[in-house]
C-alpha positions in Angstrom: -5.1 30.4 0.5 -3.9 26.9 1.1 -3.0 24.7 -1.3 -5.6 22.0 -2.0 -4.9 18.6 -2.0 -6.4 15.5 -4.1 -6.1 11.8 -2.6 -6.7 9.9 -5.8 -7.3 6.4 -4.9 -9.0 7.5 -1.2 -10.8 4.2 -0.8 -7.7 2.0 -0.9 -5.4 1.1 2.0 -3.0 4.2 2.1 -5.6 6.7 0.9 -8.2 5.7 3.8 -5.3 6.8 5.9 -3.8 9.4 4.2 -7.1 11.7 4.0 -7.6 12.0 7.9 -4.0 12.5 8.1 -3.9 15.7 5.9 -7.1 16.8 7.8 -5.0 16.9 10.9 -2.8 19.2 9.3 -5.6 21.6 8.4 -5.3 21.5 4.8 -8.4 21.4 2.3 -8.6 17.8 1.2 -10.9 16.2 -1.4 -10.9 12.3 -1.8 -11.7 10.6 -5.1 -12.7 7.0 -5.6 -14.6 4.9 -8.2 -17.1 4.3 -5.8 -18.8 7.4 -4.0 -20.5 5.5 -1.5 -17.4 3.9 0.0 -16.0 7.3 0.8 -19.2 8.8 2.3 -19.4 5.7 4.5 -16.3 6.8 6.2 -17.9 10.0 7.5 -15.1 12.2 7.1 -15.2 15.7 8.4 -14.6 18.6 6.1 -13.5 16.5 3.2 -14.8 16.9 -0.6 -15.8 13.7 -2.1 -16.0 13.0 -5.7 -16.3 9.8 -7.9 -13.4 9.3 -10.5 -11.9 6.6 -12.4 -8.4 6.9 -13.9 -9.6 4.4 -16.6 -12.6 6.7 -17.7 -10.9 10.1 -18.6 -14.1 12.1 -18.9 -14.3 11.6 -14.9 -11.2 13.2 -13.9 -11.7 16.8 -14.7 -14.4 17.2 -11.7 -11.7 15.6 -9.2 -8.7 17.6 -10.4 -10.4 21.1 -10.7 -8.7 23.6 -8.4 -6.2 21.1 -6.9 -2.8 22.1 -6.3 -1.3 18.7 -5.3 -2.4 15.1 -6.3 -1.6 12.1 -4.6 -1.9 9.1 -7.0 -2.3 6.0 -4.9 -4.2 3.9 -7.3 -3.3 0.5 -9.0 -5.0 -2.5 -10.8 -3.4 -5.4 -8.9 -6.7 -7.0 -7.9 -7.8 -6.9 -11.9 -5.8 -10.4 -12.4 -3.3 -10.9 -15.3 -2.1 -8.2 -17.5 -3.0 -5.5 -14.7 0.1 -3.5 -15.7 -1.5 -2.5 -19.0 -4.1 -1.0 -17.0 -1.8 0.6 -14.6 0.0 2.3 -17.5 -3.4 3.4 -19.3 -4.6 4.9 -16.0 -1.2 6.8 -15.1 -1.3 8.3 -18.7 -4.9 9.4 -18.3 -4.1 11.1 -15.1 -1.1 12.8 -16.2 -2.7 14.4 -18.9 -5.7 15.4 -17.0 -3.8 16.8 -14.3 -1.8 19.0 -16.7 -4.8 20.3 -18.2 -6.3 21.2 -14.7 -3.4 23.2 -13.8 -2.2 20.9 -11.0 1.2 22.0 -9.3 2.5 18.6 -8.3 2.0 14.9 -8.3 3.0 12.7 -5.6 3.2 9.0 -6.2 3.6 6.3 -3.8 5.6 3.4 -5.7 7.5 0.4 -4.6 11.3 -0.4 -4.0 12.9 -1.8 -7.3 15.7 -4.4 -6.8 18.7 -4.2 -8.9 18.1 -7.6 -10.7 16.4 -9.1 -13.9 12.9 -10.8 -13.8 11.0 -8.4 -11.6 7.7 -9.6 -12.4 4.7 -7.5 -13.3 3.9 -6.1 -10.0 7.3 -4.6 -9.3 7.8 -3.6 -13.2 4.0 -2.2 -13.2 4.8 0.4 -10.1 8.1 1.5 -11.6 6.6 2.0 -15.2 3.4 3.9 -13.7 6.0 6.5 -12.2 7.8 6.9 -15.5 4.5 7.6 -17.3 3.3 10.1 -14.7 6.6 11.7 -15.1 5.9 11.8 -19.1 3.3 14.5 -18.6 4.1 18.2 -17.7 3.3 18.2 -13.8 6.1 17.7 -11.7 6.0 14.2 -10.2 7.5 13.2 -6.5 7.7 9.6 -6.5 8.6 7.7 -3.0 9.5 4.2 -3.6 8.4 2.5 -0.5 9.5 -0.8 1.2 6.8 -3.3 2.7 4.3 -0.9 4.7 3.7 -2.4 8.3 0.2 -1.4 9.5 -3.2 -2.4 10.1 -5.0 -3.3 6.9 -1.9 -3.7 4.9 -2.1 -6.7 2.6 1.4 -7.8 3.0 0.9 -7.5 6.9 -2.2 -9.4 6.9 -0.7 -12.2 4.8 2.2 -12.7 7.3 -0.3 -12.0 10.4 -2.9 -14.6 9.1 0.2 -17.1 8.7 2.0 -16.6 11.9 -0.9 -16.5 14.2 -2.6 -19.6 12.7 -0.1 -22.0 11.4 2.1 -23.6 14.4 4.4 -25.3 11.3 4.6 -23.9 7.7 6.1 -25.3 4.9 6.9 -22.0 3.0 8.1 -20.8 -0.4 11.9 -19.5 -0.5 10.9 -16.1 -0.4 10.4 -16.2 3.2 14.4 -15.8 3.2 14.2 -12.6 1.0 15.2 -9.3 2.9 13.9 -6.0 3.0 13.7 -2.8 5.1 10.1 -2.6 6.0 8.4 0.7 7.1 5.7 1.8 9.2 2.9 3.1 7.9 3.0 6.2 10.3 6.5 6.8 8.7 5.1 6.7 5.0 2.3 8.9 5.7 4.8 11.5 7.2 7.0 11.1 4.3 4.2 11.6 1.7 3.2 15.0 3.7 6.4 16.6 3.9 7.5 15.8 0.4 4.4 17.4 -1.0 5.0 20.7 0.6 8.7 20.6 0.0 9.5 22.8 -3.3 13.0 20.9 -3.9 11.1 17.4 -3.7 9.4 18.1 -7.3 10.9 16.0 -10.0 12.4 13.8 -7.6 12.6 9.8 -6.7 13.0 9.0 -3.2 13.4 5.5 -1.7 11.8 5.0 1.7 12.7 2.1 4.0 12.9 1.3 7.9 15.7 1.3 10.2 16.3 -2.6 9.8 17.1 -5.1 6.9 15.3 -8.3 8.0 13.8 -11.3 6.2 9.9 -12.3 6.3 10.6 -15.3 8.6 11.8 -12.9 11.0 8.9 -10.5 10.6 6.4 -13.6 11.0 8.2 -14.6 14.2 8.0 -11.2 15.4 4.5 -10.9 14.8 3.6 -14.0 16.7 5.6 -12.9 19.8 4.0 -9.5 19.7 0.8 -11.2 19.5 1.5 -13.5 22.6 1.8 -16.4 20.5 4.5 -19.1 20.2 6.5 -18.2 17.2 5.7 -20.8 14.3 8.1 -23.4 12.8 8.9 -22.3 9.2 10.7 -24.5 6.8 11.4 -22.9 3.4 11.0 -25.4 0.7 11.8 -25.3 -3.2 8.4 -26.7 -4.8 6.1 -23.8 -4.0 6.3 -21.9 -7.2 4.5 -18.4 -7.0 1.9 -19.9 -8.9 1.4 -22.5 -6.4 2.0 -20.0 -3.6 -0.6 -17.8 -4.6 -3.4 -20.4 -4.3 -2.0 -21.7 -1.0 -2.1 -18.1 0.3 -5.6 -17.5 -1.0 -6.6 -20.6 0.9 -5.0 -20.0 4.2 -5.4 -15.9 4.4 -7.8 -13.3 3.6 -5.9 -12.2 0.3 -7.5 -13.5 -3.1 -5.2 -15.5 -5.5 -4.7 -12.6 -8.0 -3.4 -10.2 -5.3 -1.4 -13.0 -3.9 0.2 -13.6 -7.0 1.1 -10.4 -7.6 2.2 -9.8 -4.0 4.7 -12.8 -4.4 6.4 -11.8 -7.6 7.5 -9.0 -5.3 8.1 -10.7 -2.3 10.6 -13.3 -3.4 13.0 -10.4 -4.1 15.7 -8.9 -1.6 15.5 -4.9 -1.4 17.3 -2.3 0.1 16.8 1.7 0.3 18.9 4.4 -0.4 16.9 6.9 2.0 19.4 9.4 2.9 18.3 12.0 0.7 14.6 11.3 1.9 15.6 11.5 5.5 17.5 15.0 4.8 14.2 16.6 3.8 11.9 14.8 6.0 13.8 13.8 9.2 11.7 11.5 11.6 12.3 8.6 13.9 11.8 5.5 12.0 10.0 2.7 14.1 11.8 -0.6 14.1 10.0 -4.0 13.0 9.0 -5.0 16.4 7.8 -1.2 17.2 5.8 -1.1 13.6 4.4 -4.6 14.4 3.4 -3.7 17.9 1.6 -0.4 17.0 -0.3 -2.3 14.3 -1.5 -5.0 16.4 -2.5 -2.6 19.2 -4.6 -0.6 16.8 -6.0 -3.7 15.5 -7.0 -4.8 19.1 -8.7 -1.2 19.5 -10.6 -1.2 16.4 -8.8 1.7 15.1 -8.1 0.2 11.6 -9.0 3.0 9.5 -8.7 1.3 6.0 -7.7 -2.3 4.6 -6.5 -3.4 1.2 -9.8 -4.8 0.8 -11.7 -1.6 0.8 -10.6 -0.9 -2.7 -11.3 -4.6 -3.9 -14.7 -5.0 -2.9 -15.7 -6.5 -6.0 -13.2 -9.0 -5.9 -14.8 -10.5 -2.9 -18.0 -10.9 -4.6 -19.5 -7.8 -2.7 -19.6 -10.0 0.5 -18.1 -8.8 3.6 -17.7 -12.4 5.0 -15.4 -13.6 2.5 -12.3 -13.3 4.5 -10.0 -15.8 6.3 -11.2 -15.1 9.8 -14.8 -15.3 8.9 -13.7 -19.0 7.4 -12.5 -19.5 10.9 -15.6 -18.3 12.4 -13.5 -16.3 14.7 -14.3 -12.9 14.2 -11.3 -11.2 15.7 -8.2 -9.9 13.6 -6.0 -11.4 16.9 -6.0 -14.9 17.9 -6.8 -15.1 21.6 -4.4 -16.5 23.9 
């Protein structure tokens, strides 16, 4: 009998892509979310759907029963201030429930952690969530990923909204921070391979793309790939993370609480030591230009399977029209040229 996989947080961005990705590999998949109706609307075939919330321990048993490998893909970033406390409590609840259910492995997707002080709650919470999961008796595989470039990614949509709609930008200094962005398809492959590799149990891996670039380069590449003139970008020191979050909420589809959490991470420079991960899961890593081109093509062809907003519907007042492109009365995720 094949191992049975649980995608916990299936209504979120990565979960929305991982469920069909696992289905393509022919393994039994269960998808869990706080809102069953959201998952049923996806119309996935051969997927067991359950409603569960890591902050409500009594709901976890039915999600974890008979599961061998559980992908843990939830966070509370949209909850505003002190979301890190919720993340820790959710991870603690999940680790205990997974142990009680006899789960053999937890695979957690976290974020890269820079070697510097003042990380901010977003990065600290992602790091601490992994640590709390490891305190349980179920072996944990943690993948610490760089910024993910793919259709529907929050960071990608922020840069897309800015690059395609503002010819001139006065930006925070974080646009000069560097990181190794990674394509969505590469992240999905890493999650899959590590989940079925015995020696990956109990390990922490760093995942990044083949290039180290800053956000200015990514936004300019995004404009070029979309057939627009690259914006003029002028970093200024007066835009603090707080001010930047409200500015991004006005200019992009990202609400202020999420923008604030993102910026605390974006302002750091990151590197990824991914040699050990590439050794057990070899694959061709897409360049930044290739990843952006693929994401834009999928958006143009309406192949976006999930968005970061899917898991944060309540934050938008349960309105589908509360987004940047609706504000502009455009209706297309890609500006026309």
